Residue frames relative to the residue before (quaternion, step in Angstrom):
aa qw qx qy qz dx dy dz
M 1.0000 0.0000 0.0000 0.0000 0.00 0.00 0.00
I 0.3560 -0.7453 0.5151 0.2292 3.59 -0.70 1.13
S 0.0957 -0.7415 0.6618 0.0551 3.46 -1.21 0.78
F 0.2562 -0.7956 0.5250 0.1606 3.52 -0.51 1.24
E 0.5802 0.5408 -0.3932 0.4651 3.61 1.21 -0.14
N 0.7909 0.0367 -0.0303 0.6101 3.71 1.00 -0.66
P 0.0473 -0.8395 0.5412 -0.0070 3.60 0.39 1.29
Y 0.5132 -0.5768 0.5177 0.3686 3.45 -1.44 0.15
L 0.1455 -0.7909 0.5942 0.0131 3.53 -1.11 1.01
L 0.2616 -0.7595 0.5763 0.1506 3.53 -0.93 0.97
F 0.3824 -0.7094 0.5596 0.1933 3.56 -0.83 1.06
V 0.0130 0.7972 -0.6008 0.0573 3.64 -0.53 1.27
P 0.3693 -0.7268 0.5374 0.2158 3.50 -0.86 1.06
K 0.4064 -0.7352 0.4988 0.2133 3.53 -1.07 0.84
Q 0.6925 0.3992 -0.1979 0.5674 3.60 1.49 -0.46
K 0.5993 -0.4930 0.4727 0.4176 3.47 -1.37 0.27
V 0.7008 -0.4409 0.3202 0.4604 3.68 -1.15 0.20
C 0.6652 0.5126 -0.3109 0.4451 3.65 0.80 -0.96
G 0.7424 0.3939 -0.2443 0.4837 3.65 1.13 -0.45
T 0.5613 0.5966 -0.3676 0.4403 3.46 1.28 -0.07
P 0.4717 -0.6919 0.4458 0.3162 3.64 -0.71 0.90
K 0.5859 -0.6501 0.3474 0.3368 3.63 -0.78 1.04
D 0.6660 0.5278 -0.3258 0.4144 3.58 1.01 -0.82
L 0.6480 0.5389 -0.2839 0.4573 3.59 1.41 -0.20
L 0.4813 0.7174 -0.4012 0.3044 3.49 1.32 -0.48
K 0.6616 0.5484 -0.3196 0.3992 3.59 0.96 -0.85
Y 0.6809 0.4986 -0.2594 0.4695 3.54 1.37 -0.63
C 0.5319 0.6667 -0.4134 0.3189 3.52 1.20 -0.62
Y 0.8418 0.0793 -0.1371 0.5161 3.60 -1.12 1.02
T 0.5025 0.6021 -0.4890 0.3818 3.75 0.84 0.55
V 0.2984 -0.7661 0.5471 0.1571 3.56 -1.13 0.51
R 0.0992 0.7672 -0.6300 0.0682 3.52 -0.98 0.90
T 0.5697 -0.5500 0.4414 0.4219 3.53 -1.23 0.03
M 0.6766 -0.4843 0.3588 0.4230 3.54 -1.21 0.37
N 0.6772 0.5136 -0.2954 0.4362 3.52 0.84 -0.95
D 0.6592 0.5228 -0.3014 0.4487 3.54 1.06 -0.70
W 0.6065 0.5320 -0.3373 0.4851 3.53 1.17 -0.76
I 0.6646 0.5232 -0.2946 0.4448 3.51 0.94 -0.94
Q 0.6542 0.5176 -0.2876 0.4705 3.52 0.99 -0.97
S 0.6749 0.5012 -0.2744 0.4669 3.63 1.15 -0.56
G 0.6603 -0.5661 0.2816 0.4053 3.45 1.29 0.08
F 0.5855 0.6192 -0.3466 0.3920 3.50 1.36 -0.02
K 0.3663 -0.7580 0.4985 0.2070 3.51 -1.02 0.59
V 0.1574 -0.8028 0.5718 0.0609 3.53 -0.50 1.16
K 0.3549 -0.7368 0.5397 0.2000 3.67 -0.77 1.10
I 0.2325 -0.7685 0.5896 0.0885 3.54 -0.73 1.17
G 0.1769 -0.8076 0.5566 0.0817 3.52 -0.87 1.05
E 0.8108 -0.1677 0.2060 0.5216 3.47 -1.21 -0.69
Y 0.8396 0.1689 -0.1536 0.4928 3.48 -1.28 0.79
N 0.5144 -0.6797 0.3885 0.3501 3.64 1.25 0.51
F 0.4342 0.6743 -0.4454 0.3980 3.51 1.09 0.94
P 0.5541 -0.6449 0.3868 0.3571 3.58 -0.88 0.83
N 0.0706 -0.8121 0.5790 -0.0166 3.54 -1.02 0.85
G 0.7971 -0.3263 0.1613 0.4818 3.55 0.61 1.06
S 0.4474 -0.6441 0.5418 0.3023 3.55 -1.16 -0.81
D 0.4332 -0.6764 0.5227 0.2857 3.55 -1.22 0.51
S 0.4577 0.7027 -0.4606 0.2909 3.62 1.20 0.03
E 0.4646 -0.6580 0.5150 0.2933 3.58 -1.14 0.44
D 0.6949 0.5128 -0.2271 0.4501 3.55 1.35 -0.45
Y 0.8265 0.0603 0.0073 0.5596 3.58 1.13 -0.65
D 0.1736 -0.7504 0.6254 0.1253 3.45 -1.36 0.30
F 0.3166 -0.6992 0.5890 0.2531 3.63 -1.32 0.25
E 0.1119 -0.7560 0.6415 0.0666 3.63 -1.09 0.81
F 0.4634 -0.6524 0.5432 0.2541 3.47 -1.05 0.97
V 0.0110 -0.7907 0.6089 -0.0621 3.68 -0.87 1.08
M 0.3557 -0.7415 0.5492 0.1482 3.43 -1.33 0.55
D 0.4203 -0.7574 0.4412 0.2345 3.48 -0.64 1.05
S 0.4739 0.6466 -0.4427 0.4017 3.58 1.32 0.24
H 0.5815 0.5777 -0.3716 0.4359 3.54 1.28 -0.50
P 0.5172 -0.6616 0.4107 0.3552 3.69 -0.69 1.01
E 0.6952 0.4757 -0.3290 0.4268 3.70 0.70 -0.83
I 0.6713 0.4915 -0.3137 0.4575 3.49 1.01 -0.78
D 0.6070 0.5522 -0.3402 0.4593 3.60 1.12 -0.80
E 0.6508 0.5018 -0.3088 0.4788 3.62 0.94 -0.91
A 0.6652 0.5284 -0.3123 0.4252 3.57 0.79 -0.97
I 0.6298 0.5275 -0.3131 0.4765 3.65 1.15 -0.87
K 0.7144 0.4513 -0.2751 0.4586 3.55 0.80 -1.01
T 0.7743 0.3785 -0.2002 0.4660 3.65 0.97 -0.67
Q 0.3416 -0.7634 0.4710 0.2807 3.50 1.33 -0.42
K 0.5236 0.6395 -0.3958 0.4002 3.48 1.24 0.67
K 0.6913 -0.4862 0.3228 0.4261 3.51 -1.27 0.20
A 0.3621 -0.7810 0.4901 0.1371 3.55 -0.90 0.99
T 0.6077 0.5038 -0.3979 0.4675 3.56 0.61 1.07
R 0.1504 -0.7544 0.6335 0.0831 3.52 -1.26 0.70
H 0.3494 0.7708 -0.4726 0.2459 3.57 1.30 0.21
P 0.4798 -0.7180 0.3930 0.3159 3.65 -0.42 1.07
Y 0.7207 0.4904 -0.2874 0.3969 3.43 0.79 -0.85
I 0.6002 0.5590 -0.2919 0.4920 3.48 1.17 -0.96
V 0.6858 0.4868 -0.2843 0.4602 3.62 0.75 -1.14
S 0.6835 0.4815 -0.3166 0.4480 3.60 0.74 -1.00
E 0.6300 0.5274 -0.3525 0.4480 3.74 0.86 -0.76
Y 0.6879 0.4353 -0.3138 0.4888 3.62 0.86 -0.78
F 0.6034 0.5690 -0.3513 0.4345 3.52 1.05 -0.66
L 0.6769 0.4784 -0.2750 0.4871 3.57 1.00 -0.82
A 0.6549 0.4992 -0.3048 0.4785 3.47 1.24 -0.42
G 0.6717 -0.5181 0.3101 0.4293 3.62 1.22 0.04
V 0.5449 0.6139 -0.4100 0.3976 3.56 1.23 0.06
S 0.4456 -0.7345 0.4561 0.2322 3.53 -0.63 1.09
L 0.5372 -0.6449 0.4363 0.3243 3.66 -0.97 0.70
S 0.5757 0.5761 -0.3627 0.4529 3.59 1.29 -0.47
E 0.6198 0.5209 -0.4016 0.4280 3.68 1.15 -0.13
F 0.6427 0.4785 -0.3672 0.4725 3.58 1.10 0.07
I 0.6144 -0.4915 0.4449 0.4278 3.56 -1.27 0.36
E 0.7581 -0.4149 0.2602 0.4307 3.56 -1.28 0.45
L 0.2010 -0.7934 0.5696 0.0752 3.59 -0.60 1.14
P 0.5199 -0.5941 0.5323 0.3057 3.55 -1.27 0.57
K 0.5678 -0.6120 0.4051 0.3728 3.59 -1.00 0.74
S 0.5792 0.5804 -0.3845 0.4241 3.59 1.07 -0.54
V 0.6373 0.5350 -0.2922 0.4715 3.65 0.95 -0.88
I 0.6596 0.4879 -0.2913 0.4920 3.55 0.98 -1.04
A 0.6573 0.4726 -0.3532 0.4689 3.72 0.78 -0.80
Y 0.6372 0.5178 -0.3582 0.4444 3.71 0.94 -0.76
C 0.7028 0.4981 -0.2990 0.4106 3.51 0.84 -0.90
E 0.6358 0.5298 -0.2878 0.4819 3.52 1.24 -0.72
A 0.6078 0.5483 -0.3360 0.4658 3.52 1.24 -0.70
K 0.6636 0.4757 -0.3064 0.4894 3.62 0.87 -0.83
M 0.6111 0.5093 -0.3653 0.4834 3.66 1.05 -0.54
Q 0.6500 0.4930 -0.3289 0.4756 3.66 0.91 -0.81
L 0.6375 0.5151 -0.3221 0.4737 3.54 0.98 -0.82
Q 0.6086 0.5492 -0.3230 0.4729 3.65 0.95 -0.79
N 0.7347 0.4338 -0.1954 0.4835 3.52 1.06 -0.84
G 0.5481 -0.6568 0.3524 0.3795 3.50 1.35 0.04
A 0.5631 0.5736 -0.4141 0.4271 3.60 1.14 0.28
T 0.1018 -0.8577 0.5019 0.0448 3.49 0.38 1.37
N 0.6619 0.5021 -0.3642 0.4209 3.68 0.81 -0.65
Q 0.5798 0.5425 -0.3572 0.4919 3.63 1.15 -0.63
A 0.6473 0.5270 -0.3094 0.4555 3.55 0.94 -0.92
I 0.6853 0.4679 -0.3175 0.4589 3.61 0.79 -0.84
D 0.6204 0.5415 -0.3491 0.4472 3.58 1.00 -0.59
L 0.6843 0.4742 -0.2820 0.4768 3.52 0.94 -0.96
L 0.6407 0.4927 -0.3413 0.4799 3.64 1.03 -0.76
K 0.6034 0.5449 -0.3603 0.4572 3.68 1.04 -0.54
T 0.6410 0.5096 -0.3096 0.4833 3.51 1.11 -0.63
A 0.6674 0.4924 -0.3091 0.4654 3.52 0.99 -0.76
C 0.6150 0.5429 -0.3276 0.4688 3.54 1.08 -0.56
Q 0.6430 0.5039 -0.3049 0.4896 3.55 1.08 -0.79
L 0.6823 0.4831 -0.3082 0.4540 3.59 0.97 -0.96
D 0.8070 0.0605 -0.0161 0.5873 3.63 1.00 -0.65
T 0.2270 -0.8290 0.5038 0.0865 3.48 -0.16 1.44
K 0.6896 0.5310 -0.2769 0.4072 3.60 1.19 -0.46
E 0.5812 0.5902 -0.3585 0.4305 3.63 1.28 -0.39
V 0.3508 -0.7938 0.4653 0.1744 3.47 -0.34 1.39
R 0.6152 0.6020 -0.3512 0.3684 3.64 1.01 -0.93
Y 0.5539 0.5838 -0.3678 0.4659 3.70 1.18 -0.74
R 0.7378 0.4442 -0.2596 0.4370 3.51 0.65 -1.31
E 0.6331 0.5582 -0.3542 0.4027 3.62 0.88 -0.88
L 0.7190 0.4385 -0.2456 0.4800 3.59 0.88 -0.82
Y 0.5920 0.5569 -0.3451 0.4693 3.60 1.18 -0.80
Y 0.7296 0.4385 -0.2674 0.4516 3.64 0.67 -1.11
Q 0.5739 0.5788 -0.3592 0.4546 3.60 1.13 -0.61
L 0.6953 0.4383 -0.2507 0.5114 3.63 0.83 -1.14
A 0.6607 0.5214 -0.3539 0.4078 3.65 0.74 -0.77
L 0.6836 0.4836 -0.2578 0.4820 3.54 1.03 -0.82
E 0.6372 0.5109 -0.3161 0.4828 3.49 1.00 -0.68
S 0.6531 0.4719 -0.3043 0.5081 3.67 1.14 -0.55
G 0.6018 -0.6083 0.3397 0.3905 3.65 1.21 0.10
N 0.5056 0.6440 -0.4428 0.3656 3.61 1.09 0.30
V 0.1653 -0.8259 0.5369 0.0477 3.59 0.13 1.37
D 0.5910 0.6046 -0.3718 0.3834 3.56 1.12 -0.52
S 0.5319 0.6212 -0.3719 0.4392 3.59 1.40 -0.51
I 0.5326 0.6425 -0.4000 0.3789 3.71 1.12 -0.53
F 0.7053 0.4672 -0.2992 0.4413 3.50 0.90 -0.83
E 0.6186 0.5220 -0.3239 0.4898 3.54 1.15 -0.67
E 0.6378 0.5226 -0.3126 0.4715 3.57 1.02 -0.82
F 0.6317 0.5295 -0.3386 0.4538 3.59 1.00 -0.88
E 0.6576 0.5169 -0.3280 0.4391 3.63 0.89 -0.97
Y 0.6474 0.5133 -0.3256 0.4599 3.62 1.01 -0.85
F 0.8253 0.3177 -0.1186 0.4516 3.56 0.76 -0.95
K 0.3827 0.7748 -0.4595 0.2051 3.65 1.35 -0.12
Y 0.6478 0.5073 -0.3453 0.4514 3.70 1.12 -0.37
D 0.6924 0.3487 -0.2201 0.5921 3.52 1.41 -0.23
I 0.1911 0.8299 -0.5134 0.1054 3.64 1.03 0.43
D 0.5675 0.5614 -0.4286 0.4233 3.66 1.14 -0.54
S 0.6906 0.4829 -0.3312 0.4244 3.58 0.85 -0.73
I 0.5395 0.5668 -0.3817 0.4920 3.67 1.27 -0.48
I 0.6799 0.4621 -0.3027 0.4822 3.57 0.79 -0.94
H 0.6892 0.5146 -0.2920 0.4181 3.70 0.74 -1.04
S 0.7105 0.4874 -0.2503 0.4416 3.55 0.97 -0.94
G 0.5375 -0.6255 0.3990 0.4009 3.59 1.27 -0.23
R 0.4481 0.7178 -0.4441 0.2944 3.58 1.34 -0.22
F 0.6227 0.5567 -0.3470 0.4264 3.67 0.89 -0.65
K 0.6374 0.5294 -0.3008 0.4722 3.48 1.09 -0.85
K 0.6346 0.5366 -0.2937 0.4723 3.54 1.15 -0.78
W 0.6084 0.5415 -0.3386 0.4712 3.50 1.18 -0.71
M 0.6638 0.5127 -0.3114 0.4467 3.53 0.91 -1.01
K 0.6515 0.5311 -0.3039 0.4484 3.61 0.97 -0.86
A 0.6408 0.5230 -0.3066 0.4710 3.51 1.02 -0.78
F 0.6979 0.4516 -0.3031 0.4660 3.63 0.86 -0.78
L 0.5744 0.5632 -0.3515 0.4788 3.51 1.30 -0.63
D 0.6989 0.4883 -0.2730 0.4456 3.66 0.82 -1.03
A 0.7259 0.4037 -0.2546 0.4953 3.55 1.14 -0.59
K 0.4305 -0.7305 0.4379 0.2987 3.48 1.45 0.17
D 0.4294 0.6854 -0.4553 0.3723 3.60 1.16 0.61
F 0.0765 -0.8585 0.5068 0.0160 3.54 0.37 1.23
L 0.5958 0.5290 -0.3622 0.4836 3.66 1.23 -0.67
G 0.6584 0.4929 -0.3632 0.4378 3.59 0.82 -0.86
G 0.6737 0.5128 -0.3171 0.4274 3.58 0.78 -1.06
L 0.6508 0.5003 -0.3267 0.4684 3.66 0.92 -0.75
E 0.6615 0.5372 -0.3111 0.4208 3.57 1.01 -0.80
I 0.6808 0.4907 -0.2761 0.4684 3.43 1.08 -0.96
I 0.5397 0.5764 -0.3871 0.4761 3.68 1.23 -0.62
R 0.7296 0.4487 -0.2840 0.4308 3.59 0.73 -0.88
K 0.6016 0.5356 -0.3482 0.4795 3.55 1.12 -0.65
V 0.6823 0.4855 -0.3067 0.4523 3.60 0.81 -0.87
E 0.6354 0.5174 -0.3441 0.4585 3.62 0.98 -0.84
L 0.6447 0.4767 -0.3524 0.4826 3.64 0.95 -0.67
A 0.6528 0.5313 -0.3290 0.4281 3.66 0.87 -0.82
I 0.7257 0.4387 -0.2768 0.4520 3.57 0.76 -0.96
S 0.5977 0.5419 -0.3625 0.4666 3.58 1.28 -0.59
A 0.6486 0.5249 -0.3085 0.4568 3.55 1.09 -0.78
Q 0.6146 0.5479 -0.3333 0.4593 3.51 1.12 -0.59
I 0.6622 0.5077 -0.3097 0.4558 3.51 1.05 -0.82
R 0.6618 0.4934 -0.3142 0.4688 3.57 1.10 -0.60
K 0.8037 -0.0359 0.0937 0.5865 3.51 1.03 -0.92
P 0.2457 -0.7795 0.5578 0.1444 3.69 0.01 1.21
S 0.0913 0.7800 -0.6090 0.1114 3.57 -0.86 1.07
N 0.0380 0.8294 -0.5550 0.0511 3.69 0.91 0.94
K 0.3331 -0.7598 0.5374 0.1512 3.59 -1.01 1.02
F 0.8205 0.2429 -0.1015 0.5075 3.57 0.89 -0.92
Y 0.7742 0.2802 -0.1348 0.5513 3.57 1.02 -0.86
G 0.6835 -0.5494 0.2991 0.3762 3.53 -1.19 0.53
I 0.5255 -0.5919 0.5083 0.3393 3.56 -1.29 0.60
Q 0.2345 -0.7691 0.5856 0.1026 3.58 -1.03 0.89
H 0.6569 -0.4473 0.4509 0.4064 3.48 -1.50 0.13
N 0.6374 -0.5645 0.3707 0.3710 3.60 -1.12 0.78
S 0.6451 0.5430 -0.3307 0.4237 3.64 1.06 -0.83
W 0.6079 0.5399 -0.3945 0.4282 3.60 1.09 -0.40
Y 0.6360 0.5153 -0.3205 0.4767 3.62 1.00 -0.82
L 0.6479 0.5154 -0.3280 0.4550 3.62 1.02 -0.78
H 0.6077 0.5228 -0.3006 0.5167 3.60 1.18 -0.80
K 0.6707 0.4715 -0.3142 0.4787 3.75 0.74 -0.80
K 0.6282 0.4923 -0.3633 0.4806 3.69 1.05 -0.61
D 0.6242 0.4809 -0.3875 0.4786 3.65 0.86 -0.74
E 0.6619 0.5050 -0.3417 0.4360 3.69 0.81 -0.72
F 0.5970 0.5559 -0.3228 0.4799 3.57 1.12 -0.78
E 0.7239 0.4611 -0.2624 0.4411 3.57 0.77 -1.05
N 0.6007 0.5701 -0.3389 0.4463 3.58 1.10 -0.48
I 0.6652 0.5037 -0.2387 0.4969 3.41 1.24 -1.06
S 0.7318 0.5098 -0.2219 0.3942 3.43 0.81 -1.07
K 0.5809 0.5699 -0.3540 0.4609 3.47 1.31 -0.68
R 0.6851 0.5151 -0.2995 0.4191 3.47 0.87 -0.94
Y 0.7094 0.4511 -0.2520 0.4793 3.57 1.00 -0.82
T 0.5888 0.5673 -0.3763 0.4357 3.52 1.17 -0.68
T 0.6413 0.5282 -0.3068 0.4644 3.57 0.98 -0.68
R 0.6644 0.4594 -0.3106 0.5010 3.60 1.01 -0.67
F 0.6368 0.5105 -0.3527 0.4577 3.60 0.97 -0.71
Q 0.6860 0.4908 -0.3002 0.4453 3.52 0.90 -0.84
K 0.6264 0.5082 -0.3293 0.4909 3.53 1.13 -0.54
M 0.6140 0.5356 -0.3178 0.4849 3.63 1.16 -0.71
E 0.6432 0.5172 -0.3054 0.4749 3.56 1.10 -0.77
N 0.6683 0.5188 -0.3223 0.4247 3.56 0.86 -0.93
N 0.6423 0.5167 -0.3125 0.4720 3.51 1.19 -0.90
S 0.6236 0.5479 -0.3413 0.4409 3.56 1.04 -0.70
I 0.6318 0.5328 -0.3086 0.4709 3.55 1.08 -0.83
S 0.6612 0.5256 -0.2816 0.4553 3.48 0.90 -1.10
A 0.6311 0.5463 -0.2982 0.4630 3.64 1.03 -0.85
H 0.7433 0.3918 -0.2208 0.4953 3.68 1.06 -0.53
E 0.4672 0.6515 -0.4604 0.3813 3.53 1.27 0.14
P 0.5912 -0.5767 0.4040 0.3933 3.66 -1.09 0.49
K 0.3374 -0.7469 0.5508 0.1583 3.49 -1.08 0.95
R 0.5563 -0.5559 0.4763 0.3931 3.58 -1.28 0.51
K 0.3900 -0.7013 0.5424 0.2487 3.63 -0.95 0.97
Q 0.8234 -0.0339 0.0331 0.5655 3.64 0.97 -0.48
K 0.6465 -0.5344 0.3410 0.4245 3.60 -1.11 0.47
G 0.7776 0.2913 -0.2652 0.4901 3.58 -1.01 0.84
M 0.5729 0.5662 -0.4466 0.3895 3.72 0.98 -0.20
K 0.4104 -0.7195 0.5097 0.2323 3.53 -0.79 0.99
M 0.3687 -0.7433 0.5097 0.2274 3.60 -0.89 0.92
S 0.5742 -0.6053 0.4155 0.3624 3.61 -0.95 0.87
A 0.3253 -0.7315 0.5713 0.1807 3.59 -1.03 0.85
E 0.6199 0.5753 -0.3203 0.4268 3.55 1.24 0.17
I 0.1223 -0.7681 0.6182 0.1135 3.62 -1.06 0.57
P 0.5126 -0.6419 0.4583 0.3393 3.70 -1.05 0.53
A 0.6451 -0.5198 0.3940 0.3980 3.50 -1.27 0.41
S 0.6470 0.5547 -0.3728 0.3671 3.57 0.88 -0.65
N 0.5820 0.5468 -0.3980 0.4515 3.64 1.21 -0.35
V 0.6447 0.5183 -0.2988 0.4758 3.50 1.01 -0.80
A 0.6612 0.5340 -0.2823 0.4450 3.59 0.99 -0.82
K 0.6694 0.5398 -0.2886 0.4209 3.37 1.16 -0.82
I 0.5993 0.5443 -0.3358 0.4815 3.56 1.24 -0.82
L 0.6666 0.4916 -0.3155 0.4631 3.63 0.84 -0.95
Y 0.6569 0.5137 -0.3208 0.4491 3.65 0.88 -0.92
D 0.6787 0.4633 -0.3070 0.4801 3.64 0.77 -0.92
F 0.6435 0.5005 -0.3559 0.4567 3.67 0.91 -0.60
I 0.6271 0.5315 -0.3117 0.4766 3.58 1.03 -0.76
Q 0.6632 0.5199 -0.3032 0.4450 3.57 0.90 -0.96
I 0.7192 0.4751 -0.2302 0.4518 3.55 0.86 -1.18
T 0.7195 0.4622 -0.2203 0.4693 3.57 0.99 -0.95
F 0.8398 0.2207 -0.0296 0.4951 3.58 0.79 -1.04
G 0.3957 0.8032 -0.3954 0.2047 3.57 1.30 -0.10
Q 0.7413 0.3560 -0.1861 0.5377 3.51 1.21 -0.74
I 0.6226 0.5535 -0.3615 0.4187 3.63 1.21 0.12
T 0.2531 -0.7600 0.5868 0.1183 3.65 -0.86 1.01
F 0.1867 -0.8167 0.5404 0.0776 3.58 -0.40 1.25
P 0.5939 -0.5693 0.3915 0.4122 3.67 -0.97 0.34
A 0.5880 -0.6035 0.3865 0.3750 3.60 -0.99 0.48
K 0.7009 0.4194 -0.2309 0.5287 3.56 1.20 -0.62
L 0.2423 -0.7606 0.5880 0.1302 3.64 -0.75 1.01
S 0.1851 -0.7740 0.5968 0.1030 3.48 -0.97 1.04
L 0.2697 -0.8061 0.5184 0.0939 3.47 -0.73 1.25
N 0.3431 0.7902 -0.4646 0.2051 3.61 1.24 0.31
D 0.7180 0.3750 -0.2055 0.5492 3.51 1.26 -0.67
E 0.2578 0.8053 -0.5072 0.1664 3.73 1.15 0.32
N 0.7210 0.4427 -0.2669 0.4615 3.57 0.81 -0.99
Q 0.6022 0.5102 -0.3893 0.4750 3.59 1.02 -0.44
V 0.6340 0.5434 -0.3327 0.4381 3.62 0.92 -0.77
F 0.6802 0.4519 -0.2859 0.5013 3.60 0.84 -1.04
H 0.6511 0.4943 -0.3658 0.4450 3.64 0.84 -0.47
R 0.6310 0.4962 -0.3432 0.4877 3.60 1.10 -0.72
L 0.6769 0.4995 -0.3220 0.4344 3.61 0.85 -0.76
S 0.6498 0.5514 -0.2901 0.4353 3.54 1.23 -0.60
T 0.6552 0.5481 -0.3115 0.4162 3.58 1.25 -0.42
G 0.7948 -0.2553 0.1878 0.5175 3.55 1.15 -0.18
E 0.7361 -0.4114 0.2878 0.4541 3.60 -1.30 0.13
I 0.2510 -0.7474 0.6084 0.0909 3.53 -1.43 0.62
G 0.1202 -0.7871 0.5981 0.0914 3.64 -0.66 0.88
I 0.7650 -0.3440 0.2983 0.4554 3.53 -1.51 -0.09
A 0.6980 0.4781 -0.2964 0.4431 3.56 0.64 -1.05
D 0.6124 0.5838 -0.3108 0.4331 3.54 1.07 -0.96
A 0.6997 0.4806 -0.2534 0.4638 3.50 0.79 -1.17
L 0.6983 0.4835 -0.2714 0.4527 3.60 0.92 -0.92
S 0.6236 0.5452 -0.3359 0.4484 3.55 1.18 -0.44
L 0.5810 0.5959 -0.3878 0.3962 3.62 1.20 -0.36
P 0.6460 -0.4977 0.3850 0.4321 3.69 -1.16 0.25
D 0.6305 -0.5686 0.3439 0.4010 3.67 -1.01 0.59
S 0.6403 0.5171 -0.3602 0.4393 3.55 0.99 -0.80
Q 0.6764 0.4873 -0.3054 0.4601 3.73 0.95 -0.65
Q 0.5557 0.5599 -0.3816 0.4818 3.50 1.24 -0.55
H 0.6570 0.5312 -0.3081 0.4374 3.59 0.88 -1.05
I 0.6219 0.5288 -0.3418 0.4656 3.62 0.94 -0.82
I 0.6887 0.5121 -0.2756 0.4330 3.54 0.72 -1.12
Y 0.6501 0.5173 -0.2905 0.4748 3.48 1.07 -0.97
T 0.6743 0.4649 -0.2926 0.4936 3.71 0.92 -0.80
L 0.6297 0.5635 -0.2968 0.4448 3.51 0.95 -0.82
F 0.7087 0.4310 -0.2349 0.5068 3.57 0.79 -0.97
T 0.6128 0.5493 -0.3284 0.4636 3.59 1.17 -0.72
Q 0.6378 0.5079 -0.3329 0.4737 3.56 1.10 -0.70
Y 0.6650 0.5057 -0.3095 0.4542 3.53 0.92 -0.73
V 0.5995 0.5157 -0.3656 0.4910 3.60 1.08 -0.54
M 0.6531 0.5123 -0.3081 0.4649 3.60 0.98 -0.71
F 0.6668 0.5053 -0.2820 0.4697 3.50 0.98 -1.00
L 0.7062 0.4612 -0.2809 0.4579 3.61 0.81 -0.93
T 0.6378 0.5151 -0.3217 0.4737 3.67 1.16 -0.61
M 0.6623 0.4760 -0.3029 0.4929 3.60 1.13 -0.62
N 0.7726 0.2737 -0.1711 0.5467 3.63 1.12 -0.52
E 0.0038 0.8668 -0.4977 0.0297 3.53 0.85 1.00
Q 0.5517 0.6179 -0.3851 0.4069 3.65 1.29 -0.43
L 0.5131 0.6511 -0.4285 0.3593 3.60 1.14 -0.47
K 0.1437 -0.7560 0.6318 0.0931 3.52 -1.28 0.66
F 0.1566 -0.8167 0.5521 0.0610 3.52 -1.01 0.69
P 0.5506 -0.5719 0.4537 0.4050 3.66 -1.01 0.55
K 0.5752 -0.6180 0.4030 0.3533 3.60 -0.94 0.82
E 0.6074 0.6279 -0.3182 0.3683 3.53 1.06 -0.74
I 0.5357 0.6638 -0.3847 0.3526 3.49 1.30 -0.46
L 0.7259 0.4106 -0.2322 0.5006 3.55 1.13 -0.55
N 0.3205 0.7471 -0.5228 0.2565 3.62 1.15 0.42
S 0.8417 0.0341 -0.1372 0.5212 3.52 -0.84 1.15
S 0.5512 0.5870 -0.4445 0.3925 3.57 1.11 0.44
T 0.0124 0.7699 -0.6353 0.0587 3.60 -0.92 0.98
S 0.6878 -0.4623 0.3614 0.4273 3.52 -1.23 -0.18
S 0.7307 0.3472 -0.2224 0.5441 3.54 1.30 -0.16
N 0.7805 0.1905 -0.1455 0.5774 3.62 1.27 0.21
I 0.1880 -0.7615 0.6040 0.1411 3.62 -0.80 0.91
G 0.3929 -0.7679 0.4723 0.1816 3.47 -0.76 1.07
S 0.6472 -0.5606 0.3343 0.3938 3.56 -1.16 0.39
N 0.6092 0.5188 -0.4244 0.4239 3.75 0.94 -0.47
L 0.6894 0.4695 -0.3267 0.4446 3.56 0.73 -0.81
L 0.6257 0.5388 -0.3317 0.4563 3.59 1.13 -0.66
S 0.6181 0.5146 -0.3540 0.4773 3.63 1.12 -0.72
Y 0.6003 0.4936 -0.3939 0.4907 3.68 0.94 -0.67
I 0.6876 0.5120 -0.3295 0.3957 3.61 0.57 -0.90
C 0.6795 0.5254 -0.2455 0.4493 3.48 1.10 -1.05
E 0.6435 0.5628 -0.2887 0.4311 3.46 1.27 -0.73
Y 0.7500 0.3731 -0.1328 0.5298 3.48 1.11 -0.97
R 0.2233 -0.8219 0.4792 0.2122 3.57 1.30 -0.49
W 0.8287 -0.1766 0.1287 0.5153 3.67 -0.84 -0.96
P 0.3680 -0.7440 0.5107 0.2242 3.55 -0.81 1.06
F 0.7638 0.1683 -0.0873 0.6169 3.65 1.22 -0.56
P 0.0721 -0.8285 0.5543 0.0334 3.61 0.44 1.10
Q 0.5910 0.5763 -0.3999 0.3983 3.63 1.17 -0.49
L 0.6117 0.5491 -0.3775 0.4263 3.62 1.09 -0.37
L 0.5767 0.6129 -0.3651 0.3980 3.52 1.22 -0.33
N 0.5844 0.6297 -0.3769 0.3463 3.56 1.07 -0.81
S 0.6654 0.5235 -0.3159 0.4282 3.61 0.96 -0.85
N 0.6747 0.5248 -0.2483 0.4557 3.59 1.32 -0.51
E 0.5916 0.6022 -0.3523 0.4039 3.57 1.31 -0.59
């Protein structure tokens, strides 16, 4: 029952835990009547109509609350702190306040608090396990995920990046803005995982483009369209630098696996197996079109335009994704047929130059000239799609 003469007041600290006097910690977020606070030695500021209006203290304030609120009602009955906010509870827990001093806490909040305590004590692996538990118990609490993915990546788990992307893909602008995307890039670079780096670049490009078309932020606020355009520019500036480094890393990897001269003066073979060519095309397909679902029926109306585009020079991920969906579908089907053909005819040999400038993220002009010359390896398979 609300009493306007002696209302319930919530003790709210004005400072963070580290800036709040220790003798006041026991009062923070507790609820008492105005008279009870005054009798305990606290001064309540009285405003207009003789109604409580906060406090003149630099350390705390009082807020009017209603006992009809479940958390407030529980706090009044138990004389415990009226908050279940993960961040607030964890900060007080780290400052020495027992979790038993709070109203009944969800298991996810307890796991999160214990994880931060383990982290403070230097037990990172235990902290990660507890955070994983918290994430499973409450899939919607962003703070659990933010800390979990941070620690997972710091421990060298680059695979966690893909899970983190899936969780935050509708808020990818925040991932770019916070510098998280740049940390992803550095992690892939340190792990020498150029394929993973190129794949996440493609995923982020699709996600930020989708936000520009239709903002649908899940956890953070929706922004003006100019914000997303700015974040895409920021993404492109970062991704260009790392794409170049990933491609250089990939080229070095290919060179390292080429046949070596057995002795001085022995001429190295100028031929490469069909499997090498097939792998380049397969990786390009996976990285560029892996997350796209094409219609069951293939339209060949734009076939001539596609072959004309392929005959003009190399094509990268961004180039392919900038084409109309129907043309992307043709390129996907065409390259897939060549992967099938080369896999079925692995005895074929090609001049090494055919893969000049070709990587998993870019198909060079020599390979494209070969494809344009012979066009469809299995034209009979197209009939069922027409």
